[in-house]
C-alpha positions, -999 to 999 in steps of 0.1 A, spaced: -480 131 -478 -453 151 -481 -479 180 -495 -492 180 -458 -458 179 -442 -447 209 -468 -479 230 -456 -474 226 -418 -437 232 -422 -449 264 -439 -472 271 -412 -445 264 -386 -422 287 -399 -447 315 -408 -456 317 -372 -419 315 -363 -412 346 -384 -439 363 -372 -422 373 -344 -401 399 -363 -436 414 -372 -464 430 -360 -448 438 -328 -478 459 -303 -464 478 -279 -497 479 -259 -491 444 -256 -485 434 -221 -462 408 -212 -463 375 -202 -465 371 -165 -473 337 -141 -511 333 -138 -525 319 -104 -502 300 -81 -476 299 -114 -462 269 -130 -441 242 -109 -400 252 -119 -394 214 -112 -419 187 -115 -418 146 -119 -454 129 -135 -460 90 -128 -484 67 -136 -502 88 -161 -525 65 -182 -547 74 -209 -570 46 -222 -600 46 -240 -622 22 -267 -655 25 -294 -672 10 -319 -694 25 -349 -723 3 -342 -742 -6 -313 -734 16 -275 -752 12 -242 -782 31 -251 -786 1 -273 -777 -24 -247 -800 -14 -219 -833 -17 -237 -854 -45 -231 -853 -61 -268 -814 -61 -284 -817 -51 -323 -789 -58 -348 -794 -40 -376 -763 -47 -398 -780 -30 -429 -773 4 -407 -735 -1 -416 -730 16 -445 -690 9 -452 -672 -7 -418 -678 -24 -388 -650 -6 -367 -639 -12 -332 -612 10 -322 -592 12 -292 -563 37 -276 -541 36 -249 -510 59 -238 -489 52 -203 -461 78 -192 -446 56 -163 -420 86 -157 -411 120 -167 -395 149 -152 -397 186 -164 -376 216 -159 -391 249 -160 -376 284 -165 -402 308 -153 -421 298 -188 -390 310 -206 -375 284 -216 -378 246 -202 -365 207 -211 -376 171 -199 -369 139 -199 -398 109 -209 -391 73 -201 -408 45 -211 -438 64 -229 -458 37 -245 -483 41 -271 -509 14 -283 -531 12 -316 -559 -13 -324 -586 -16 -349 -608 -41 -360 -625 -32 -395 -657 -56 -410 -663 -45 -443 -706 -41 -442 -708 -56 -473 -696 -88 -452 -719 -87 -427 -747 -79 -454 -735 -107 -475 -731 -82 -504 -717 -94 -537 -683 -82 -546 -649 -87 -562 -633 -78 -531 -634 -60 -502 -599 -52 -479 -608 -54 -438 -589 -69 -411 -571 -59 -378 -543 -36 -376 -522 -31 -342 -491 -14 -330 -472 -11 -297 -442 19 -297 -423 28 -264 -400 54 -265 -378 76 -247 -380 117 -252 -361 148 -245 -387 178 -250 -374 213 -248 -392 244 -250 -382 277 -251 -394 314 -258 -383 339 -282 -386 379 -285 -376 406 -264 -372 404 -229 -402 420 -218 -425 401 -246 -411 364 -257 -446 361 -272 -431 331 -301 -429 296 -281 -408 271 -302 -411 233 -284 -386 205 -302 -392 168 -287 -362 143 -305 -371 112 -298 -359 73 -300 -390 48 -301 -388 12 -302 -420 -10 -322 -426 -39 -297 -453 -55 -326 -467 -42 -354 -492 -59 -383 -516 -45 -405 -553 -55 -419 -547 -76 -447 -579 -100 -456 -602 -100 -481 -638 -107 -484 -653 -120 -519 -685 -134 -529 -694 -132 -570 -712 -153 -594 -690 -181 -607 -694 -208 -636 -676 -244 -632 -681 -268 -661 -713 -247 -670 -730 -252 -638 -734 -217 -622 -731 -206 -589 -714 -184 -562 -681 -180 -547 -679 -169 -507 -640 -166 -500 -633 -147 -467 -586 -147 -475 -572 -146 -436 -541 -132 -428 -516 -116 -401 -479 -107 -407 -466 -92 -370 -434 -77 -366 -417 -79 -341 -381 -71 -329 -384 -101 -307 -364 -136 -321 -387 -169 -320 -368 -200 -317 -380 -223 -348 -383 -253 -327 -403 -245 -299 -413 -208 -304 -400 -194 -277 -387 -168 -273 -346 -165 -277 -338 -130 -277 -345 -90 -287 -327 -75 -318 -335 -37 -308 -304 -24 -320 -318 -27 -354 -354 -18 -344 -342 15 -326 -361 43 -349 -358 83 -342 -387 109 -355 -390 146 -344 -419 166 -330 -418 203 -336 -444 227 -322 -448 263 -322 -471 291 -308 -473 332 -313 -490 352 -290 -506 373 -318 -530 394 -295 -536 395 -259 -563 371 -265 -551 347 -297 -525 331 -298 -523 311 -327 -502 278 -332 -489 243 -352 -475 210 -337 -462 182 -361 -461 151 -343 -435 123 -354 -412 137 -380 -395 108 -398 -357 109 -393 -345 71 -394 -370 41 -395 -377 15 -373 -362 -20 -391 -378 -53 -377 -361 -84 -392 -382 -110 -376 -422 -114 -381 -448 -147 -373 -475 -147 -402 -510 -167 -402 -518 -169 -442 -551 -186 -454 -582 -187 -461 -622 -204 -462 -644 -207 -495 -673 -221 -504 -675 -226 -545 -711 -237 -550 -711 -239 -587 -689 -275 -580 -719 -291 -561 -750 -309 -579 -782 -297 -557 -799 -330 -581 -774 -352 -573 -771 -343 -534 -816 -348 -531 -811 -385 -549 -787 -392 -519 -749 -378 -538 -729 -367 -517 -714 -327 -509 -682 -325 -530 -650 -321 -505 -636 -299 -533 -666 -273 -531 -655 -262 -497 -620 -259 -485 -610 -250 -448 -576 -251 -434 -573 -282 -412 -542 -264 -392 -545 -227 -385 -504 -219 -372 -481 -186 -376 -451 -192 -391 -415 -176 -378 -397 -156 -407 -372 -131 -415 -379 -102 -435 -366 -64 -431 -389 -44 -424 -389 -6 -421 -413 18 -405 -419 49 -388 -443 58 -365 -479 72 -372 -478 110 -378 -495 141 -370 -501 177 -375 -524 202 -372 -532 241 -367 -550 257 -334 -561 288 -317 -565 300 -284 -590 326 -286 -596 341 -250 -626 364 -251 -626 379 -219 -580 385 -227 -574 364 -196 -564 330 -192 -597 327 -175 -618 312 -206 -602 301 -237 -616 281 -270 -593 261 -290 -604 254 -322 -585 227 -340 -581 214 -373 -552 186 -386 -540 154 -409 -528 124 -392 -517 88 -411 -513 54 -393 -510 28 -418 -531 0 -393 -563 15 -405 -579 1 -437 -581 36 -449 -546 55 -437 -548 87 -437 -578 113 -421 -585 147 -413 -589 155 -380 -609 186 -365 -625 197 -330 -632 221 -304 -627 229 -267 -634 251 -241 -607 256 -209 -615 271 -180 -588 282 -155 -592 290 -122 -561 311 -111 -543 275 -121 -554 258 -95 -590 240 -113 -587 229 -148 -618 221 -162 -617 217 -205 -648 200 -220 -643 190 -258 -657 176 -294 -630 159 -312 -626 141 -346 -589 127 -331 -574 91 -343 -604 82 -362 -620 83 -332 -654 111 -323 -643 122 -294 -667 136 -264 -645 148 -233 -640 166 -200 -610 168 -182 -604 180 -150 -569 191 -135 -563 199 -97 -533 217 -90 -521 227 -56 -485 236 -66 -466 210 -50 -489 179 -60 -517 177 -90 -540 154 -101 -553 150 -137 -589 132 -142 -605 128 -174 -635 110 -191 -651 108 -219 -674 84 -247 -663 86 -282 -671 61 -311 -661 62 -347 -696 72 -355 -706 114 -345 -740 100 -338 -737 66 -320 -702 88 -301 -736 101 -280 -749 65 -270 -721 51 -247 -708 35 -277 -672 37 -262 -658 55 -235 -624 71 -226 -606 77 -191 -576 91 -181 -559 94 -147 -524 114 -137 -503 127 -111 -477 152 -106 -455 165 -80 -428 194 -82 -425 229 -68 
């Protein structure tokens, strides 16, 4: 993790330092394109929603006969959910030279369910971790950007977004599947056991007697992080950029939790099948199922940071204008709610920009543990802009084209 942060930090400063070098007198100054960007902007009701799985798609459901073949699952059956809501934000832009804003109540939801393929196929294993993870974060951020360089050629753009955030709820996978051979008192058999647990950390304080919310412990739950980015216009036809998101400054501390921790097990080595054939009873000690499944409230400090992401990208303009842009990207992310906490990310997008009035973007990207095939459209009339997005997605590349998951986005902007 530290190596990844170091690499992208070096890239950030390399791009920033390059503003002192490689000056090209033939490079035209940055000019407004089309109708120009708004100097003052208010965004409301911006929502991004997506879900997906790696097993069954819409093309499988609408067949005359639905066949579920769990042998196709090599590792995990994965179901994922992602929601991002920006209810209100304000931006000030001074001729694209500098600007700042205020994001109020940004809320991000991550959720996933990973079930080991060995479970569905009932394969032997000494222990296979799986389970459900989820997180809900809400924040207030102050995005700032400015350009550096000569007055007529400000090719380096620096962006910074400090933010304060509160985790509304947070849980990580902590379940285990065991299926192995076992021997008890000379009898051979198998042990099938599922240890299920969930520990939901929250700033909410529950009354021990009524299980009702009594108060909110926000002061200790407040965390701080910062996101930074740099983009350098190397040539008229090429920009290079890097973004590092949610660099921890102060972790959030959640002092309260609800916990569930139990198991279900079957031990066939404790069953005498000959006695049962002769009318014997099934031994109670061979099978365990909890009588009462209940969450227990407790207090314990739990520190956490928001999911981390870093990526490098390029804006390649083959015609030397904003008309057509190819945007390849490669990155790395860390999110503890997944069984595999870290993952590489990559992809490419193509953007068609018609005078900054109609902007269409199509892309294939692997982000947030999913292959996302998306088309976004922005209709900008300066006073009013509407952003729409649609896509299909899945944790499996082939399944992402079968409708195994959907993505949708909508947003409204006003200003001048």
